[in-house]
N, C-alpha and C positions, 0 to 999 in steps of 0.2 A: 504494500500500500504506500502510495506516495506521501510525502510530507504535506502536500496540499490537501489530500483527502483526509489525512489525520487531523489537520487543523479544522477542516469543515465539520468533521464528526464531533470534535471537541466543542466547537462553537454551538452546534446543534444541541448537544447535551446541556450546555450552560443555559441556553434559551429555555429548554424544557424544564430544567431545574428551577429557573427563576419563575416561570409560570406556575409550576407546582407549588413553590414556596409562597407566592403571592396569594394563590387560591386558598392554600391552607391557612394563611394569616387572616384572610377575609372570613373564612368559615369559622375561625376560632374566636371571632368577636362575640362578646367582650372577654378579653383575657386579663383585664385589670379594672380597677375602680374607675368610675365615670364622674366627671364634674357636672353638677346641675346648678347653673347660675340662676339665681333669683334676682331680678332687677330692682328689688325694693328691700326695705329694711325688715327686720324680724317682726312677726306679729300680724302683718296684714294678710289680706286674702291670698295674694300671690304666694306668700311664704307658707301659709297653711296648706294650700293646694300642692305646692312643690314638695313639702315634707310628706304629705300623704302619698303622693306618687313615688317619691324617692324610696320610702319605706317598702311599699308593696312591689314596686318594679325591681328593687334589689332582689327580692325573692324570685321573681319571674326570670331574671337574667342570670342569677347566680353570681353577680358581682355587685359590690356596694356602690350606690349613688351618693356622692358626697355633696350636700347642699352648701353653696357659697352665696351669701347675701352681698350683692354689689349694688347698693342703692345710690341714687344720685341722678340729677337731671331728668326726673320722671321716667327712669328706665333707659335713657339713651346711652349712658356710659356702659352699662352691661351689654347692651345690644352691639355697640361698637366692638367690645372685647370679643364677643362670640362671633361676630361677622368676620373677624380677622384670625380666628382660631383654625387649626387644621380640621378638615372635614373627614375625620377618622372615626367618629362615633364616641369619642371620649370627652367631648365638650358639648353639653346640651344646655338649653335655657328654658325658663318659663317665659315664653313669649306672650303676646296678647295685644289687646286694644291700645294700651299706653305706648309700649315701645315699638309696635309695628303699624299702628294706624294713626292715632292722634299726634303722637310725638313727631314723627317725620313730616306729617301734614302741616304742623304749626311751626316747625323749626327748620328753616332752610339750611342750617348748618349741622344737621343731625349726623352726617358723616357716613350714611349708608342708605341703601335702597331696601325697603322693607320686604320686597318680594324677590328681587334678583340676588340679594346677598345672603339669603337664608333658605334653608329647607324646612318647611313647616310640616310637622309630622302627624300630630293628633290633638284633638280637643281634650282639655282637662276639665275645665268648668268655668263658671262665672256667676255673676250676681246682677240683679236688675236695680235700677235707680228708683228712688222714692222721693217725692216732694213732700216735706213735712213742715209744720210751723209750730210756733210757741202757742200753747193753749190760751195765753193772755190775749191773743189777737181775736179769738172767737171765730176763726175761720173753720169751715167744714168742707169746702169744695174749691175748685178752681174759680168758679163764679164769684165766690167771696173774695178771693185774691184779686181777680180782675177788677171787681167793683172798688176795692180799696185802692188799687193802683191808679185808677182813673179819677179819683177825687182830686180837686185842684190843690189841696194842701198836702197831698201824699208825698212822703219822702221815704220810700221803702228801699230795702236792699235784701240781697240773698247771699247765702254763704255756699262755698264749694270747697273742694279739696285742693284747689290751686288754680292759678291762671292757665288757661288753655288745656286743662285736664278734661277728660270725658264728661265729668259732672258739670263743669262750666259750660262746655259746648252744647250739651243737651238742653240746659236751662236757657241759654241764649237763643237756641233754635225755637223753643217755645215762645219766648218773649217776642222774637221777630214775627212769628206767625200770628200772635195775639195782638201785635201792635202796641206792646207795653214798653215802658222805660223804667226798669228797676235796676238800681246800682249793684254791681258785683263786688263782693268782699271775698278775696281769695285767702284761704287759710292753708297752713302747712300740714295738710292731712285731714282725715275725717274727725279725729279726736277734738282738735281745737274748734272745728266748725260746729260740731255737736254741742260742745260746751257753750258756745256763743248763743246758740238758739235756745238751749235749756234756760239760759238767763235772760232771754228775750232781747239780747244785745243785737242779734241778727234775727229778724222776725221769721225768716224761712230759710230752708236749705234743701239742696238736692244731692243726696249721696246714696250709697248702697243700702238696700233693704236690710241686709244682715247686720249692718252697723247701727241702724236705727231701731231695729226690732225690739230690743229691751226697753227702750224709751217709749215706744208705741204701746207696748203691753202695760207699762207702769202708768201711762197717761201723762207723762211729762212732755210728750210731743204729740201733735195731732197729724195723722196721715191725710194727705190731700189727693195725691194722684200717683199712680204707678206707671213708670215709663216702660210698659211691656205690652205684648199683644193680647194678653189675657190676665185676669186676676190671679194672684198668688194663692195657692191652697192654704198656706199658713195664715193669710189675712184676707179671707174671702169677701169681707165687707168693704175693702179699699178699692175704689174704682180706678180704672186706667185713664190716662190722658185721652185715649181714643174715645172712651165712653162719654167723656165730657166735651167732645167736639174737636179734639186735636189728634187725629189719627197718625200724623207724621212724627209725633213725639214718642219715639220708641228707642230706648237705649239702655245700655248697661256696660259692664266691663267684663271681658272674656279673657281667659288664659289658656294657652296651649303649649305643647312641646315643640321646640324649634331647635335647629342646629345650623352650622354654617352651610352655605350653598355647596352643592356637589357631594352631599352625603350619599354613599352607595345605595342604590335602590333596595337591595336586600336588607340593609340595616333599617332603612325607612319603613319597609313593610313589617319587619320584625318588631320594631318599636310601636308602630301603629297598632298592630295586633295585640301586643302585650299591654299597652296602655288601656285599650278598650276592654281587655279581660280584667284588668285591675278595677276599672270603673263599674264592672258588673258584679263585683264581689259584694255580698250582703253587708259586710262590715263597712265597706267604703260607701255604699249607698246610704247606710244609716248615718254615717258622718256627714255626708252631703245634705241629707234631709235635716239633720239637727242644726246645721249651719246655714240653712235656707239657700243652698247653692244648687245650680242647675248644670247639666252637662248634655252631651250629644254623642251618638254612636255613628261615626262616619269612617268609611275606608279612606285610603290616602287620596284618591282622585276627588271624591266628594268633598273631603275636608279642605284640600288645597284650593278647590274652586270656591268654597265658602270664604276662605281667608282673602282671596282676591277680591270678592264682592265686598267683604267687610272693610278692607283697606280703602277701596274705591268710594264706598259710601261715606266714610268719615272724611275722606279728602274732599268730596263734593260739599259736605256740610261746612267744613272749614273755609272753603273758597267762598261759599254763599255768605258766611258771616264775616269774612275778611278778618280773621283773628290770627295773629302771628306772634311768635316769640322771637325776638331779635337776639 
């Protein structure tokens, strides 16, 4: 055999070996622990959902998911970190409405494209928004709020979880449709916003139902309208915005599992299947019900189509309201 033939055979063997090694490495995923980046601080909905998924998904995958809270800039900092990470399945994030829809739509310097720079994998869960007021106001419906806001002497304001956040945008959408001028008071999160309304310093606020639920039950806040397609089973007496004449006011905050763009299809499918299995567990469904959270069961194609519509819908609202963070 000539030296040339020997060289060709050796090269062929090396190619086959490299292909076999790559295939084996891919099949072996996950072979070590996985980072799950949560784009907000400890204790919020994203953190709670992330830890539920990390705990149960670790069992499904046979490798530990380590939760890392990377709060800051309404989730944008964490999103940039993940967008720049290797697409190897070892860096995931709790994506969602904030970091992938309203954040990039309101901030021209976000530093990433919410669709092109990520692989969106599976829905985790979310919460709907509720408009509530201080009982001292005596309001019981949107009609009461509108009537109060239209009085000549009216000087009303509303609280949200921050400027250009989903809660702010949904409320501004309602005000634009209703033709109302009510001042916005942005707070640094739901806690301060709730405290301000409990003391009637801010007469109304719009934030997540799960955050307001204890105060609705205790009577310290009055529920006015739910920003959802239908009433919530835990609060069947609370009407929606649509029932009160505002069908376009429908919003909440959703969270899903994401990874850097280019994640191999087999890993995407595996994670989507496993996340959906986790959400069907009786113990997880009980946790979601207790915390008033909702979810959905979509395969990869349906879910990614939903994310595209979700991002586009929020972008359209931001353009209509002309709200930007510089």
